[in-house]
C-alpha positions as CSV (number, residue, x, y, z in Angstrom):
1,M,2.0,65.8,-21.5
2,L,3.8,63.2,-19.4
3,N,7.3,64.1,-18.6
4,K,9.9,61.9,-19.8
5,R,10.9,60.4,-16.5
6,L,7.3,59.4,-15.7
7,L,6.8,58.0,-19.4
8,R,9.9,55.6,-18.7
9,Y,8.5,54.5,-15.6
10,L,5.1,53.5,-17.1
11,L,6.8,51.9,-20.1
12,A,9.0,49.8,-17.7
13,G,6.1,48.7,-15.6
14,S,4.2,47.7,-18.7
15,A,7.1,45.6,-19.8
16,V,7.3,44.0,-16.4
17,L,3.6,43.1,-16.6
18,T,4.0,41.9,-20.1
19,A,6.9,39.4,-19.1
20,S,5.0,38.3,-16.2
21,A,1.9,37.4,-18.1
22,A,4.1,35.7,-20.8
23,F,5.8,33.7,-18.0
24,A,2.4,32.6,-16.7
25,Q,1.3,31.4,-20.1
26,A,4.5,29.6,-20.7
27,Q,4.3,27.8,-17.4
28,P,5.1,24.1,-18.2
29,P,2.3,21.7,-17.3
30,I,2.4,20.1,-13.8
31,K,3.1,16.5,-14.5
32,I,0.8,14.1,-12.4
33,G,1.5,10.4,-12.5
34,F,-2.0,8.4,-12.6
35,M,-1.0,4.8,-11.7
36,V,-4.1,2.2,-11.6
37,T,-5.0,-1.3,-12.4
38,L,-6.1,-1.4,-16.1
39,T,-5.6,-5.1,-16.9
40,G,-6.9,-8.2,-15.6
41,P,-10.1,-8.9,-13.4
42,L,-9.6,-5.5,-11.6
43,G,-9.1,-3.6,-14.7
44,I,-12.4,-1.9,-14.6
45,V,-11.5,-0.5,-11.1
46,G,-8.6,1.7,-12.7
47,Q,-10.5,2.5,-15.9
48,E,-13.4,4.0,-13.9
49,Q,-11.0,6.0,-11.5
50,Y,-9.2,7.3,-14.7
51,D,-12.6,8.2,-16.4
52,G,-14.0,10.1,-13.2
53,F,-10.4,11.9,-12.8
54,M,-10.3,12.9,-16.2
55,Q,-13.7,14.3,-16.3
56,A,-12.8,17.0,-13.8
57,V,-9.5,17.7,-15.8
58,E,-11.4,18.1,-19.1
59,E,-14.0,20.1,-17.5
60,R,-11.4,22.7,-16.4
61,G,-9.9,22.7,-20.0
62,G,-7.0,20.6,-19.3
63,K,-6.1,22.3,-16.1
64,L,-6.2,21.8,-12.3
65,G,-6.1,24.7,-10.0
66,G,-5.9,27.0,-13.2
67,V,-2.7,25.5,-14.2
68,P,-2.2,23.1,-17.1
69,V,-1.6,19.4,-16.2
70,E,0.0,16.4,-18.0
71,I,-1.5,13.2,-16.9
72,L,0.9,10.2,-17.3
73,K,-1.3,7.2,-17.2
74,E,0.4,3.9,-16.2
75,D,-1.0,0.4,-15.5
76,D,0.6,-1.3,-12.6
77,Q,-1.3,-4.7,-13.6
78,F,-2.3,-5.2,-9.8
79,K,1.2,-6.3,-9.5
80,P,3.4,-4.7,-6.6
81,E,6.6,-5.4,-8.4
82,V,5.4,-3.6,-11.5
83,A,3.9,-0.8,-9.6
84,T,7.5,-0.2,-8.0
85,Q,9.3,-0.1,-11.3
86,I,6.4,2.5,-12.5
87,V,6.8,4.9,-9.5
88,T,10.6,4.7,-9.9
89,K,10.4,6.0,-13.5
90,L,7.8,8.6,-12.6
91,I,9.8,10.0,-9.9
92,E,13.5,9.7,-11.3
93,R,12.9,10.2,-14.9
94,D,9.5,12.1,-15.3
95,H,10.1,14.2,-12.1
96,V,6.4,14.1,-11.1
97,P,5.4,15.9,-7.9
98,I,2.3,14.0,-7.4
99,I,1.4,10.6,-8.1
100,T,-2.5,9.7,-8.0
101,G,-4.8,6.7,-8.7
102,I,-3.7,3.4,-6.9
103,S,-6.4,0.6,-7.3
104,G,-5.1,-2.0,-5.1
105,S,-4.1,-2.2,-1.5
106,N,-1.3,-4.6,-2.3
107,V,0.1,-1.9,-4.8
108,A,-0.3,0.9,-2.0
109,M,1.5,-1.2,0.6
110,A,4.4,-1.7,-2.1
111,V,4.9,1.9,-3.1
112,A,3.5,4.3,-0.4
113,K,6.6,4.7,1.7
114,S,9.2,4.9,-1.2
115,V,6.8,7.6,-2.7
116,T,6.3,9.8,0.1
117,D,9.8,9.5,1.7
118,K,11.0,11.2,-1.6
119,G,8.8,14.1,-1.1
120,V,6.4,13.2,-3.6
121,F,2.8,13.4,-2.9
122,L,0.7,10.4,-3.1
123,V,-3.2,10.9,-3.7
124,S,-5.1,7.7,-3.5
125,T,-8.4,7.4,-5.3
126,N,-9.1,4.0,-4.2
127,A,-6.8,1.9,-2.0
128,G,-6.9,2.7,1.7
129,P,-5.1,0.0,3.5
130,S,-5.1,0.0,7.5
131,P,-1.3,0.1,8.1
132,L,-1.2,3.4,6.1
133,A,-3.9,4.7,8.1
134,G,-2.3,3.8,11.4
135,A,1.2,3.8,12.4
136,G,2.4,4.0,8.7
137,C,0.6,7.2,8.0
138,S,2.5,10.0,6.2
139,P,2.1,13.7,5.8
140,N,2.7,13.4,2.1
141,M,-0.3,10.6,1.5
142,F,-3.9,11.7,1.2
143,V,-6.6,9.2,0.7
144,A,-9.5,10.6,-1.4
145,S,-11.8,7.5,-1.1
146,W,-12.0,5.7,2.2
147,Q,-10.1,3.5,4.7
148,N,-10.7,-0.1,3.7
149,D,-12.5,-1.1,6.7
150,M,-15.0,1.9,6.6
151,Q,-17.4,0.2,3.9
152,S,-17.6,-3.0,5.5
153,E,-18.2,-1.3,9.1
154,S,-21.3,0.2,7.7
155,V,-22.4,-3.1,6.6
156,G,-21.5,-4.7,10.0
157,R,-23.6,-2.1,11.7
158,Y,-26.6,-2.6,9.2
159,A,-26.5,-6.4,9.7
160,T,-26.7,-5.9,13.5
161,D,-29.6,-3.5,13.0
162,R,-31.4,-6.0,10.8
163,G,-31.1,-8.7,13.3
164,Y,-28.8,-11.3,11.5
165,K,-27.6,-13.7,14.0
166,R,-25.3,-15.8,11.9
167,I,-23.0,-14.8,9.1
168,V,-20.4,-16.3,6.8
169,A,-17.8,-13.8,5.5
170,L,-15.6,-14.1,2.3
171,A,-13.0,-12.1,0.8
172,P,-9.7,-12.4,-1.4
173,N,-6.7,-13.3,0.6
174,Y,-4.9,-9.8,0.5
175,Q,-4.7,-6.8,2.5
176,A,-7.8,-5.3,1.5
177,G,-9.9,-8.6,1.9
178,K,-8.5,-8.7,5.7
179,D,-9.3,-5.2,6.1
180,Y,-12.9,-5.6,5.0
181,I,-13.6,-8.6,7.0
182,G,-11.8,-6.9,9.9
183,G,-14.2,-3.8,9.6
184,F,-17.3,-6.0,9.3
185,K,-16.3,-8.0,12.6
186,R,-15.7,-4.6,14.3
187,Y,-19.5,-3.5,14.1
188,Y,-21.3,-6.9,13.7
189,K,-22.6,-8.1,17.0
190,G,-23.9,-11.6,15.9
191,T,-21.9,-14.7,15.3
192,L,-19.4,-15.0,12.5
193,V,-20.0,-18.8,11.7
194,N,-17.2,-18.9,9.0
195,E,-14.4,-16.8,7.6
196,I,-13.1,-17.7,4.1
197,Y,-10.3,-16.3,2.2
198,T,-9.9,-17.1,-1.4
199,P,-6.7,-16.9,-3.6
200,L,-6.5,-13.4,-5.0
201,N,-7.5,-13.9,-8.7
202,Q,-9.8,-17.1,-8.0
203,I,-13.0,-17.0,-10.1
204,D,-14.5,-20.4,-9.4
205,F,-16.2,-20.3,-6.0
206,S,-18.1,-23.7,-6.2
207,A,-16.4,-24.9,-3.1
208,E,-16.9,-22.0,-1.0
209,I,-20.7,-21.8,-2.1
210,S,-20.9,-25.5,-0.9
211,Q,-19.5,-24.5,2.4
212,I,-22.0,-21.7,2.8
213,A,-24.7,-24.1,1.9
214,A,-23.6,-26.3,4.6
215,D,-23.1,-23.5,7.1
216,K,-26.7,-22.2,6.7
217,P,-26.3,-18.7,7.9
218,D,-28.8,-15.9,8.1
219,A,-26.8,-13.8,5.4
220,I,-23.2,-13.7,3.9
221,F,-20.9,-10.8,3.9
222,A,-18.7,-10.8,0.7
223,F,-16.0,-8.4,-0.6
224,Y,-15.0,-9.0,-4.2
225,P,-14.2,-6.1,-6.4
226,G,-14.4,-6.0,-10.4
227,A,-14.8,-9.1,-12.3
228,L,-14.5,-11.2,-9.0
229,G,-17.6,-10.0,-7.8
230,I,-19.6,-10.5,-10.9
231,A,-18.3,-14.1,-10.9
232,F,-19.2,-14.7,-7.3
233,V,-22.8,-13.4,-7.4
234,R,-23.6,-15.3,-10.7
235,Q,-22.3,-18.7,-9.2
236,Y,-24.3,-17.8,-6.1
237,Q,-27.5,-17.3,-7.9
238,L,-27.0,-20.4,-9.9
239,A,-26.6,-22.4,-6.7
240,G,-30.0,-21.2,-5.6
241,L,-28.8,-19.5,-2.5
242,S,-29.6,-16.0,-3.2
243,K,-33.2,-16.8,-2.6
244,T,-32.8,-17.9,0.9
245,I,-29.4,-16.5,2.3
246,P,-29.2,-12.5,1.4
247,I,-25.8,-11.2,0.0
248,L,-24.4,-8.2,2.0
249,S,-21.4,-6.9,0.4
250,A,-18.7,-4.3,0.0
251,G,-16.9,-3.7,-3.3
252,I,-19.5,-5.7,-5.4
253,L,-22.4,-3.5,-5.9
254,E,-20.7,-1.1,-8.3
255,I,-22.4,0.0,-11.3
256,P,-20.5,-1.9,-14.0
257,A,-21.0,-5.3,-11.9
258,V,-24.8,-4.5,-11.1
259,T,-25.2,-3.7,-14.9
260,A,-23.6,-7.0,-15.8
261,L,-25.5,-9.1,-13.5
262,K,-28.9,-7.6,-14.2
263,D,-31.6,-9.2,-12.2
264,S,-29.1,-11.3,-10.4
265,A,-28.0,-8.4,-8.4
266,L,-31.4,-6.8,-7.6
267,G,-32.0,-6.7,-3.8
268,A,-28.5,-7.3,-2.9
269,L,-26.9,-4.8,-0.3
270,G,-23.6,-3.1,-0.2
271,G,-21.6,-0.7,2.0
272,T,-20.2,2.5,0.4
273,F,-19.9,6.3,1.0
274,W,-21.4,7.5,-2.3
275,S,-24.3,6.5,-4.7
276,P,-25.6,8.4,-7.8
277,D,-28.7,9.3,-5.9
278,I,-27.0,11.6,-3.3
279,D,-28.7,15.1,-3.4
280,N,-26.3,17.9,-3.8
281,A,-25.3,20.0,-6.6
282,A,-21.9,18.8,-7.2
283,N,-23.0,15.1,-7.4
284,K,-25.9,16.0,-9.7
285,H,-23.2,17.8,-12.0
286,F,-20.9,14.9,-11.9
287,V,-23.5,12.2,-12.6
288,E,-25.1,14.3,-15.5
289,N,-21.9,15.0,-17.3
290,F,-20.6,11.4,-16.8
291,E,-23.6,9.9,-18.3
292,K,-23.4,12.3,-21.2
293,K,-19.8,11.6,-22.1
294,H,-19.8,7.7,-21.4
295,D,-23.4,6.7,-21.8
296,R,-23.6,4.9,-18.4
297,I,-24.1,5.6,-14.9
298,P,-20.7,6.3,-12.9
299,S,-19.6,4.0,-10.4
300,T,-18.1,4.8,-6.9
301,W,-14.7,4.2,-8.5
302,A,-15.4,6.9,-10.9
303,A,-16.8,9.2,-8.1
304,Q,-13.4,8.7,-6.2
305,G,-11.4,9.7,-9.3
306,Y,-13.5,12.8,-9.9
307,D,-13.2,13.8,-6.2
308,G,-9.3,13.2,-6.2
309,A,-9.0,15.6,-9.1
310,L,-11.3,18.2,-7.3
311,L,-9.0,17.8,-4.3
312,L,-5.9,18.4,-6.4
313,D,-7.7,21.3,-8.2
314,S,-8.4,23.1,-4.9
315,A,-4.9,22.6,-3.5
316,I,-3.2,23.5,-6.8
317,A,-5.2,26.8,-7.0
318,K,-4.3,27.8,-3.2
319,V,-0.6,27.5,-4.0
320,K,-1.0,29.3,-7.4
321,G,0.6,26.3,-9.2
322,D,3.5,26.3,-7.0
323,V,3.4,22.6,-6.0
324,A,7.3,22.9,-5.4
325,D,6.4,24.8,-2.2
326,K,5.7,21.5,-0.4
327,D,4.8,22.7,2.8
328,A,2.2,25.0,1.5
329,F,0.9,22.5,-0.9
330,R,0.5,19.9,1.9
331,V,-1.6,22.5,4.0
332,A,-3.6,22.9,0.8
333,L,-4.4,19.3,0.4
334,K,-5.3,19.0,4.2
335,A,-7.8,21.8,3.9
336,A,-9.8,19.7,1.2
337,D,-11.4,23.0,0.2
338,F,-13.8,21.5,-2.5
339,K,-17.4,20.4,-3.0
340,S,-17.5,16.8,-2.8
341,V,-19.8,14.5,-4.6
342,R,-20.4,12.5,-1.3
343,G,-21.4,15.6,0.6
344,N,-19.8,15.6,4.0
345,F,-15.7,15.4,3.6
346,K,-12.9,16.4,5.6
347,F,-9.4,14.8,6.5
348,N,-8.7,13.2,9.8
349,N,-5.2,13.6,11.5
350,N,-4.1,10.5,9.3
351,N,-5.1,12.2,6.0
352,F,-8.0,9.8,5.5
353,P,-11.5,11.0,5.3
354,I,-14.1,11.6,7.9
355,Q,-17.5,10.9,6.1
356,D,-20.9,9.5,6.1
357,M,-20.9,5.6,5.3
358,R,-24.1,4.3,3.6
359,V,-25.8,1.0,2.7
360,V,-27.2,0.8,-1.0
361,E,-29.3,-1.7,-2.8
362,A,-29.2,-2.8,-6.2
363,V,-32.3,-1.6,-8.1
364,K,-33.6,-0.5,-11.3
365,D,-34.2,3.3,-12.1
366,A,-36.9,5.0,-13.6
367,K,-35.4,4.4,-17.2
368,G,-35.0,0.6,-16.4
369,R,-31.2,0.6,-15.9
370,Y,-29.7,-1.1,-13.4
371,T,-28.1,0.9,-10.6
372,V,-27.9,1.4,-6.7
373,R,-30.0,3.8,-4.3
374,T,-29.2,4.5,-0.7
375,V,-31.3,2.6,1.8
376,A,-29.6,3.6,5.1
377,T,-26.8,5.6,6.5
378,P,-25.6,3.7,9.4
379,L,-22.6,5.6,10.2
380,K,-22.5,9.3,10.1
381,D,-19.3,11.5,10.1
382,H,-17.4,8.3,10.5
383,Q,-13.6,8.0,11.4
384,D,-11.6,5.1,10.6
385,A,-10.5,2.8,13.3
386,F,-6.8,3.3,12.9
387,H,-6.4,7.1,13.2
388,T,-5.4,7.0,16.7
389,Q,-2.5,5.2,15.9
390,C,-1.1,7.7,13.5
391,P,1.4,10.2,15.2
392,M,0.4,13.1,13.0
393,K,-2.0,15.6,14.6
């Protein structure tokens, strides 16, 4: 028989283990603010980000890193002033340690410093404006998508490789639009005949299309996300220009736009880091499960949201749910210890990705669905142009 002292020791140890297990089970969920654009012409961008992010959460039983999470979904309406009010509420009233999402670069520029200066982690699953990749970088901001210029840089290289001598570039007149055209120019070695910036929510492009017809370029480069891209391509085709002046793009050839445009989109080319046909286990799993749940092919925006959740999943697991240990959580995020749907992924010194940049073409798949496929990878293990301006090592 056990002596009384040993029995008391074992019983005490059992009580401690039971209490520890009960505490772990009772651990409150980690609150994560998920702020994206859900209304207006860019509403599809935010909804796709959310659908991709929540797929990863649901696959893990409502947990990330083995810890329950509470996702506080917010619509910034693509308005910096609305976004500022939302992040104030998320931080001061809801006490979130993490804010993710962020569809627009105008929103990112408005809220990034106020969020990160307060010790809250900002994980963007879309916007990657150049000022935040350079001198405005922060150890508390991580971008799980791309730096804005990167997608158009791949198109600029591709246009050069294809021998296009004269190109007209178009984009909305805001930070992302300027970044995208800037990225294209950085790698395009021909002549930029015209550089056109349109009002942010303009959907009538008749004047711009007439100008393109007058300029007679070899091709055009256009950045128009969401409904803006659908409107532009439809009007471009109706004007008959798509038959003679090819469209090179970034932010247009997303699955929702290609599906809406149908044959109008076929043959158009665009820059990206991801496409549904990337051949790795993580991507096959993501695409298959997304199609089962939503009955549609996922977009790049959804892939970004999914990867953003996988990044958080890996980092939360590394700190065993203790996101209050900010130094440890920061190191865990930087490690990016997850299998990305895009394949190669690691963070640069500025917490923006180093990754392969592709060019995709709008096509029909074997089931007759409108989608995109990779036709080239002009830039491999590509770093953004601004990381050397970031003081972080």
